[in-house]
N, C-alpha and C positions, 0 to 999 in steps of 0.2 A: 034957748029952750028947746027948739026943734032938734038941735044936735043931740041934746041929752036924751030926748025921746027915742031917736034912731038907735042910739047905743043900747038903750034898754031893750028895744024890740029885737035888735040883732042878738043880744045875749040870750033872750028868751027863745027866739026862733032857731038858733044854731043847733041845739041838741035835737030839735024836732026834725030839722033838715037831714041831720046825719042818720037819724033813725029811718027816715023815708028812703035815703040813698042805699042804706045797708040792706033793707029788706025788699025794696021795690026796684032798684036800679039793676038791670041785667048785667051790666059790665062788672059790677062788684061781685055778682054770683059767679061769673066765669073766672074771675081772679081767685076766688075762694076755691073753686074746683081745681085750678092749676096748683094752688098752694097745697091742697090736700093730696093731689096726685104726686107732687114732688116729694111730699112728706112720706107717702107710701113707698115710692121707689127707693127713697133713701133708706127706709127700714129694711126693704128686701135686700139691698146691697149690703147693708150692715149684717143681716143674717147670713148671706152668702159668704161674706168675709169671715164671719165667725166660724162657719162650717169649714172653710179652707184652712183656717188657723187650727181648728181641731184636727183635721186630717194631717196637716203638717206635723202637729205634735205627735199624732199616732205613728207616722212614718219615722219620726225621730226616735220614739221609744222602741219601735221594732228594730231599727238599725242598731240601737244600743244593745238590745237583747241578742241580735245576731253577732255583734262584735264580741260580747261576753261569751256566747256559745262557741264561736270560732276560737277564742283564746283557750277555752276549756278543752276543746278537741285538740288544739295544737299542743297544749301542755300534756294531755293524755298520750298523744302520739309520741311526744318527746320522751315521756317516762317509759312507754312500751319499747321504743328503740333502745333506750339506755339499758333497760332490763334484759332485752334480747342479747345485746352485746355481752353483758355480764354472763348470761346463761351459756351462750356459744363459747365464750372464753373458758368457762368452767368445763364444758364438754370436751373441748380440745385438750385441756390440761389432763382430764381424766383419760382420754384416748392415749395421749402421750405416755402417761404413767402406766396404762395397761400394756402398751407396746413394749415399754422397757421391761416390765415384769415378764411379759411373754418371751422376749428375747433371752433374758437371763435364765428362765426356767427351761426353755427349749435347749439351751446349751448342755444342760445336765440330763434332760429326759425329753427329747423332741416330741414323741407321740403323746406323752402326758401333757405337755404344754399345749399342743394343738387341740386336744379334746377338752381340756379345761377351759380354753378360751372360747369354745362354742357354747358353754353353759349359760351365757347371757341371753341366748335365744329364747324368746317367749313362745308359747303355743301359736300366737298370731304371726310371729316371725316365721316359724317353721311352716305354717299353713301357706303363707305367701310364697316362700321359697319353693315349696313342693309344687305349687301351682305354676310358678314361673318356669320350672324345669319340665313341666308336663307337656303332653301333645296339645294342650289347650292354651298354653302360656304365650308369652310375648314372642319367643323365638318362632313358635308355630304360626302365630298370626302374621309374622313377617316372611313365612315360607322358608325358615332357616332351622327347623327342628328335624333331627335325625333320630330314627328308631334304633338306638344303640342296644346291643344284647344285654347290657347291664345298666340298670337305672340306679342312681344314687339319690337318696332323699335325706330328710332331716327328721329326727325323732328323739325325744327325751333330751333335747339340747345338744345333739351331736349329729354328725353326718353318718349315715348308715347305708348299707347295700339294700336297695328297695326290692328289686326283682331281677331274676335272670330269665329272659324269655327265649323263645324257640330260635331266635337269630344266632344264639351262641353256637348252634349246630348247623343251621342253614347256610350261613355265610361261608364258613370254611368248606362246606360241601360243594358250594358253587365253584370256589377257587380250585378245589381238587378235581372237579369234573372238567373244568376248562383247560386243565393241563394237557389233555389230548389234542388241543387245538394248536396249530402252529402260530408263531408270533406274526402279528399283522392280520390275523383272521378278523372278519367282521362279525360283531356280536350285537344283537338287539336286546337291550335290558328293558323289560316291560314293567311299568310301575316303579320307576327308579327314584322318585323325588325325595323320599324320606330315608334313602340309603346312600352309603358311600361306595357301594359295589361298582357302579359305573365308573367312578373316578379311579378306583383301585385297578380295574381291568384296563382302563386307558393308560394308567401309569405302568402297567406290565407290558405294554406294547401292542395291545389289541386296538382295533378300530371300532369304537363303541358308539352306538346310537341309543340314547336314553329316551324312552317314550313314557309320557305321563300326561294326565290332564293339566298338571301344573308345570311351570318351567323348572328345569333342574338348576339349582343355585350354584353349582360348582363348575369350574372351567378347566379344560385341558385341550391341548392341540389335537389329541386323538379322540376327542369326545364331541358329539353333536347332540343337542337337546331338541326334542320335538314335543311341543305341548298341544296335543290333539287327541281326541278319542281314536282308538285303534281303527274303528270302522270308517272313519272319515279321512284317514291318512292315505294319501296317494303316493305310493312308492313302487319302484320296479319290482316285479314278481321274482321269486327265487333269488333273492339278493343277498341273504345272510348265511354265513357259515354256522351260526349258532344263535339260539334264542334262550334267554334267561328269564324265567318267571319266578321271582322270589316272593312267595306269599302275596301274589297280586291278583291272579285270575279269579280267585274265590270271591273277590269284591265286585266283580263286573256286573253292572245292571241292577244293583241293589240301591243305588242312590246315596251310599255312605260318603262318597267323595265328590258330590255335586253333579254326578251324571244322572240321566233319567233313570228312574227306578222301575221296579216291577217287571223286569225282563228276565224271566226264569231260564231262558236258553242262552243268555248273554255269555256265560263262561264257555259253553260248547262252541258257540259261534266264534268266540275269540280264538280258541285253540285251532279251529279250522282255518281261520284267517291267518294265523301265525304260521301254519303249515304251508300256506301258499307263498309266504314271504321267505321261507327257508329253502336253501338249495337241497336237492334230493340227497338223502343220507345225512343232512345237516343235523347238528347236535341240539337237543332240547335238555335244559337243566330246569327242573320243575320242583317246587316245594309248595305245600298247602296244608291246612289243618286236616287231621285224620282222626276219625272216631265214628261214633254212631251218626248216621246220615242225618243232617239237619241243615235248614236254611234260616238264619237269623236276620235281623235288620241290617247287619253290616257284613256278614260273610256266610259262606257255605262250608260245611264240614263234610268231607268225602269219606265213604267207606270203599271197600275194594270194588264193589259193583259200579258205584258212581264214578270211580277213578278210571275204570276200563272204558266206560261210556265217554268220559271226557277226552281220553287219549286215543280214540279210535284211529286217528290219522297218523299215529306215531308207533314205532316199534320199540317197546320198552327194553332197555339194556340192563338196567338195575333199578330195583325198588326196595328201599329201606324204610323201616318204620322206627320212629324215635318218640320218646315221651319223657316227661318230668317224673322222676321217681322220688322215693323218700329222701328228705334232706334238700329238696329243691334242685337236684342235679338232673341235667338232661343226658340221656343215654340212648344209643341205638339198640333197640331190642331184637332186631332181626329183620327178616323179609316178610312176605305176606303171611307167613305162619304166626307172626306175632300180633296179627290183627285182633284176635279174640281177647288177648290180654288188654289191649288198648280200649276195646269196646266196653270193658268192665270198669274203666277208670272214670272218675268224676269229671276230669278235664280232658279235652282232646289232646292228642299228640300231633306229630307232624310226619308227612310222607315226603321222602326224598327220592326223586326220580331222575335218571338219565335215560334218554330215548333218542331215536333218530327218525327223521322224516321219511315216511314211506313214499317211494317214488311213484307208486301206482294209486295213491289215495285220490279220491274225487274231490 
């Protein structure tokens, strides 16, 4: 009987004991907190894992897009290269056909063939070619442009004579004047870089020194190039048999060729300095623009009075005046008496002088 009573009490009191332990036993509370904490950390890790999974999925999608884009670019490039080969091949075939046609037609009419084959030139082509041949073009930028008497350009799809300048008469005048010198004479060519005169004189057997702010691009055993301003050049006095000033002194001191500008007396100072470098009685061959007296940004134009002031240290042997007349032809009009005719012209002419250094000049 007692055993039965104990079982009944145990069955009745066990739930009450569990309730008391759950709510009043501190050990059970700590365990609950640990369980709750573990559950929270697990949820945080689960969220972090989901975030990493989402990022990985984004990276994968980005990589797939990049792969598709790269394939698109590759195929586009492949198409471009293929089309380019086709285009170039067609152009080569066209060129080949044109060359054959040109050769056949030139056999029957060479000049007609040449000019017909230039008709493919567009205005843009001609503009480019004219620039390339000019004093501003690529040869000039490399210091390899020469001021030829005749310029050839492109117009209306063909090569044409552009301009005949004063050098058509100046250059032969220099050679004619130098004939009075014996072979081996020393000549100073002032402002030589854009001219072939120094090379020609050296080739004729003269000992030539070319003086310019820029180096002379042509070579010869009889030719020395000096790239210095005249006033800075240290050279023995009374050294030269002749001096050539081919349309050069009129530019001195104006800044058109990179020298310091604003020097109004630079041309006179230059002629005086050249006199001190020339042997007594030595030859001067001088050319310059001639007309109504004027100083522009790039050059001086001399009248008779200005010319006499410029050449005060020199005894003039010959003075000739030339100008471009109707039809674009250059002609010698005469001596000083032709000055009034040139003064009336729209464009200046040119003066051609031979003179000798005065031995008694200061």
